[in-house]
N, C-alpha and C positions, 0 to 999 in steps of 0.2 A: 199135723205143724205145716203151718203157712210157708210155700217157700217167694223169698221175695227178691226183686231184682239184685241188691246187691250179691244172694247166694247164687243165684246164675251164674255175674259176671265172674263171682268168686271162681265158679268151675269153667268157665268162656277159657279164662287166664292161666288155667293148671295144666288146659289140653290145650298153648298155644306153642305154633309150631313156625317159630322163626324163618326157618327156610324156607317153608312151601309161601309165605308172603311172594317173595322173586319169584313163584312156580304162579300164584294168583296175579300178578303184576301181567305176566306173560299174557294170561290168555284176555288180557282187556278188564281185570278184578278195576278199574281205578278207590282206592280211598285213601284217607290220610290214618285212618283207625281200624288196620287191618290185623289179625292176631295170628293167621294161620293155619284155622283150624278143615275138616274135613269135611264133605258133606255126612256123609257116613257115621260121623260123629255128631254136627247138626239134627244128623233126625235123631239119632237116639235122647238126645234130651229132650229135643218135642217129645217122643214119646212116650218119653217118663212126666212129663210135666201136663202133659193132656193142654185140651184150650181155655184160656186167661186170659181174655181180650183186655183188662186191668196191665195184666204182667204186658200181655206185647204190647200194649204204647209205652209199658216203663224202657222196656230194652228198645223199643226205635227212638226213644227220645237220648239215647247214649250216643245215636252215629257209629256206633262198630260195627262193621260190618258184618260179623257174624253174629253180632245179638239182633241188627235188622233181620237178616234169615230166617234169624228160631223165631222173630216177632208176625212175622207173615205165615209161620204157622203152629205157634200158637195162639192166633189170635181169630176170635170168638167171627166164625162165618155170620151168625144172626146178630151179630153185633156193629158189621166191619162199615163202615160209612159209607157213598160212593164218593164224601172228599175224602175219608182218610186213603179207601185205592188211587184215586188220582192223587197225593200226598206221596204215597211210599211209591207206586211206579216211575213218580218224577223227577224224585229224588234219586232209585236210584240210574233212574238215564240211560240203562245199558239191560238188555233183553237177557247177558250170561249171570246177571245179578241176583233180579228182578221172580222170573222164572222160575226158579228152583222154591217157592213161596208157594207161586198165586194160587197150586191145586188145591192149597188146605184153606185156605179163604174164600177162592168164589173157582165158579165154574168159567167163569173169560177173564182174562187182566184186560184191567179198565183203558190195554196202550192204543188202542182202534181210536180213539176220541184223542186222546193226544198227542200236542205237536209240539216236535220241541227243534230247537236255533240248533245243535252240534249236529248237524249233516254235512 
């Protein structure tokens, strides 16, 4: 059975905890689309999904914070382009958000070469 992005989003939504949203905001996570999942929940889901670059792209496109973290964990490192890495890192724009998923996709985050204007 092939897992679809809609299946994953339904699972993410079922685990949503609005009480955690304010906790995430208090540590610097800024996103209009937060569900309030814990990292252990996201990691467990990534482990059950395995690698799927197509699914990663669909999850990323949702704009949901936790779906984007999950996307970084299920993306296939062999298929991840430099452009995708830069786009994803720039969209996160915050170390607290991007670092948890980079180890799954690449050895070194591309932030060293990114220039941000939010200093």
